[in-house]
C-alpha positions in Angstrom: -5.2 2.8 -24.9 -7.0 2.5 -21.6 -10.1 4.3 -23.0 -10.5 1.6 -25.7 -10.1 -1.1 -23.1 -12.8 0.4 -21.0 -15.2 0.0 -23.9 -15.1 -3.7 -23.4 -16.3 -3.5 -19.8 -19.9 -4.1 -20.9 -19.1 -7.6 -21.9 -17.4 -8.5 -18.6 -19.0 -8.7 -15.2 -16.9 -6.3 -13.0 -15.7 -7.6 -9.6 -16.2 -5.5 -6.5 -13.4 -3.0 -6.0 -10.8 -4.6 -3.7 -8.9 -2.9 -1.0 -5.2 -2.4 -1.1 -3.4 -3.7 2.0 -0.4 -1.5 2.8 2.9 -3.1 3.3 4.5 -3.1 6.8 5.8 0.4 7.7 9.4 1.1 6.6 11.6 4.0 6.0 13.8 2.3 3.4 13.5 3.2 -0.2 13.5 0.5 -2.9 16.7 0.3 -4.9 16.3 1.1 -8.5 17.4 -2.3 -9.8 17.3 -1.2 -13.5 19.7 1.6 -12.9 22.2 0.3 -10.4 24.5 -2.0 -12.4 27.0 -2.2 -9.5 24.4 -4.1 -7.3 24.3 -7.9 -7.8 22.1 -9.0 -4.9 18.6 -7.8 -4.0 15.7 -8.6 -1.8 12.1 -7.9 -2.4 10.4 -5.3 -0.2 6.6 -5.5 -0.3 5.2 -2.0 -0.8 1.5 -2.9 -1.3 -0.7 -5.8 -2.1 -4.0 -6.1 -3.8 -6.4 -9.1 -3.2 -7.0 -11.3 -6.3 -9.5 -14.0 -7.2 -6.6 -16.6 -7.1 -6.6 -17.1 -10.8 -3.9 -19.2 -12.5 -1.8 -16.1 -13.5 0.7 -17.0 -16.3 1.7 -13.5 -17.6 1.4 -9.9 -16.6 2.0 -6.8 -18.8 1.4 -3.1 -18.4 -0.8 -1.7 -21.2 -1.5 2.0 -20.8 -2.6 2.5 -17.2 -4.0 -1.1 -16.9 -2.4 -4.4 -16.1 -3.2 -7.1 -18.7 -3.1 -10.5 -16.9 -3.0 -13.9 -18.7 -4.8 -16.5 -16.6 -4.8 -19.4 -19.1 -8.4 -19.6 -20.3 -8.9 -15.8 -19.9 -6.9 -12.7 -20.7 -8.1 -9.6 -18.9 -7.3 -6.0 -18.0 -7.4 -4.9 -14.4 -6.8 -1.6 -12.5 -3.5 -2.1 -10.7 -4.4 -0.5 -7.4 -7.8 -2.1 -6.9 -7.9 -5.2 -9.0 -11.1 -4.0 -10.6 -11.9 -5.8 -13.8 -12.0 -3.6 -16.9 -12.0 -6.1 -19.8 -11.6 -9.8 -20.5 -11.6 -12.3 -23.4 -11.6 -16.1 -23.5 -8.4 -17.5 -25.1 -6.7 -20.8 -25.6 -4.2 -21.9 -22.9 -0.9 -20.0 -22.9 2.0 -18.8 -20.9 3.5 -15.3 -21.3 2.5 -12.0 -22.8 4.7 -9.1 -24.0 3.8 -5.7 -25.5 5.7 -4.8 -28.7 5.2 -2.2 -31.4 3.4 -4.9 -33.4 0.9 -5.6 -30.6 0.5 -7.8 -27.6 2.2 -11.2 -28.2 1.1 -14.3 -26.3 2.8 -17.6 -26.4 1.4 -21.1 -25.7 1.9 -24.7 -26.7 2.7 -24.7 -30.4 1.6 -21.2 -31.2 2.4 -17.5 -30.8 -0.7 -15.2 -31.0 -0.6 -11.5 -31.7 -3.4 -9.6 -29.9 -4.7 -6.1 -30.3 -3.5 -4.4 -27.1 -6.7 -2.3 -26.9 -9.4 -4.8 -27.7 -7.5 -8.0 -26.8 -8.8 -9.5 -30.1 -6.6 -11.9 -32.0 -4.8 -10.4 -35.0 -2.8 -13.3 -36.3 -1.3 -16.7 -35.2 1.9 -18.4 -36.1 3.2 -21.8 -35.3 6.2 -22.2 -32.9 7.9 -25.5 -31.9 8.8 -24.6 -28.3 6.9 -24.7 -25.0 6.6 -21.4 -23.2 7.2 -20.5 -19.6 7.4 -16.7 -19.9 7.7 -13.8 -22.4 9.0 -10.2 -22.5 10.2 -7.6 -24.9 13.7 -6.2 -24.6 13.2 -3.3 -27.0 14.5 -5.3 -30.0 13.4 -8.9 -29.7 10.9 -11.0 -27.9 12.5 -13.1 -25.2 10.9 -16.5 -24.3 11.7 -19.0 -21.6 10.8 -22.7 -22.1 11.1 -24.1 -18.5 14.9 -24.8 -18.8 18.0 -22.6 -18.7 17.4 -21.8 -22.3 16.1 -18.5 -23.5 14.7 -18.0 -27.1 15.0 -14.7 -28.8 12.3 -14.1 -31.4 11.5 -11.4 -34.0 9.1 -8.8 -32.5 7.0 -8.7 -35.6 6.8 -12.3 -36.7 7.8 -14.3 -33.6 10.3 -16.2 -35.8 13.2 -17.7 -33.9 16.4 -15.6 -34.2 18.7 -17.4 -31.8 18.9 -19.4 -28.6 20.8 -18.4 -25.4 21.9 -20.7 -22.6 22.3 -19.2 -19.1 26.0 -19.4 -18.3 26.3 -20.2 -14.6 27.3 -23.0 -12.3 25.0 -22.0 -9.4 21.9 -21.9 -11.6 22.8 -24.6 -14.1 19.7 -26.7 -13.3 17.3 -23.7 -13.0 13.9 -23.9 -14.6 13.2 -20.4 -15.8 9.6 -19.3 -15.9 8.0 -15.8 -16.0 10.3 -13.1 -17.5 10.6 -9.3 -17.2 13.0 -7.5 -19.6 15.0 -4.5 -18.3 17.8 -2.3 -19.7 20.8 -1.8 -17.5 23.4 0.7 -18.6 22.3 0.2 -22.2 22.5 -3.6 -22.0 19.4 -5.7 -22.5 18.8 -8.0 -19.6 16.0 -10.1 -18.3 14.7 -10.9 -14.8 13.6 -14.6 -14.8 11.6 -16.3 -12.0 13.2 -19.6 -11.0 10.4 -22.1 -10.8 10.2 -24.0 -7.5 12.3 -21.4 -5.6 12.0 -18.1 -3.9 14.4 -16.4 -6.4 14.6 -14.6 -9.6 17.8 -14.1 -11.5 18.9 -11.3 -14.0 20.5 -12.6 -17.2 22.6 -10.6 -19.6 21.1 -11.2 -23.1 24.4 -10.7 -24.9 26.4 -13.2 -22.9 23.9 -15.4 -21.0 25.7 -14.6 -17.7 23.7 -14.2 -14.5 24.5 -10.7 -13.4 22.2 -10.3 -10.4 19.7 -12.2 -8.2 16.7 -11.3 -6.1 15.3 -13.0 -3.0 11.5 -13.0 -3.2 10.9 -14.5 0.2 8.9 -11.5 1.4 6.3 -12.4 -1.3 6.4 -16.1 -1.1 6.2 -16.2 2.7 3.1 -14.0 2.5 1.4 -16.6 0.4 1.9 -19.5 2.8 0.5 -22.1 2.8 1.4 -22.6 -0.9 1.1 -25.6 -3.2 3.5 -26.9 -5.9 1.6 -24.9 -8.6 1.8 -21.6 -6.6 4.8 -20.1 -8.4 5.6 -16.7 -9.8 3.3 -16.2 -12.8 3.5 -12.5 -13.6 6.0 -9.7 -13.5 5.4 -6.1 -14.8 6.9 -2.7 -14.4 5.3 0.0 -12.2 5.3 3.2 -14.3 7.2 6.3 -13.2 9.2 4.5 -10.6 12.9 3.6 -10.4 12.5 -0.2 -10.8 9.3 -1.1 -8.8 7.5 -4.2 -10.1 4.0 -5.7 -10.0 4.3 -9.4 -9.2 1.7 -12.1 -8.9 1.7 -15.9 -9.0 -0.3 -18.9 -10.0 -3.3 -19.0 -7.6 -1.9 -16.3 -5.4 -4.1 -14.5 -2.9 -2.6 -11.1 -3.8 -0.9 -9.1 -6.5 2.1 -7.4 -5.0 3.9 -4.2 -5.7 7.5 -4.7 -4.7 10.7 -2.7 -4.7 14.2 -4.3 -4.9 16.6 -3.4 -2.2 20.3 -4.1 -2.3 21.6 -6.7 0.1 25.1 -7.9 1.0 
């Protein structure tokens, strides 16, 4: 997969290789959030950060050993540890990408577009009625946010709407859910959802709509000070071969962060 993406490099002007800034020294190990169902509260621990070009990141997905990043007018593949550009294509505005067996789905205003995960070329396009704030794949369905407490479950092959799910919680009843990252906890499909305008993301059970965990992202958002209103979490992706580490970036962020989630009281 990565080999084929490299073949597109010739059509994209590579950026200079960036330097990874190590996180502050710590002896603590990140808690494997996807495995510890007993934990309900987490805080982000910054493990590393990679400088970016402050693009308007609106989706992040691991494809092979590269990160595919949706920046609105451009979708591109970058090396996680350096930020080096490996491939890119111009695309219409959108919010959210998710890798499925059918390909790489991308949602935007009025449309869901299926891309080839290797070449990033468009395969097909279908009309959808809902706005998109984030997208992920739970192993069965596409999960889409629309900027409210509503989640939309869609068919992984056609993007057809299957059902709607409302987040069942008093504390987060007015949350505006944005970027999503699907996880599986003790065999139950769940989703981490960034709460727009806050320093938090919440984990929602996709069977019940209950909020089963939360994570304080202050370690990341404080590092991006000063921030503007549009500087919100715009991309979440898994780090391979780890017990729950994530890549996280934001709209116009200075860095892309590798984080671990530590349990907190």
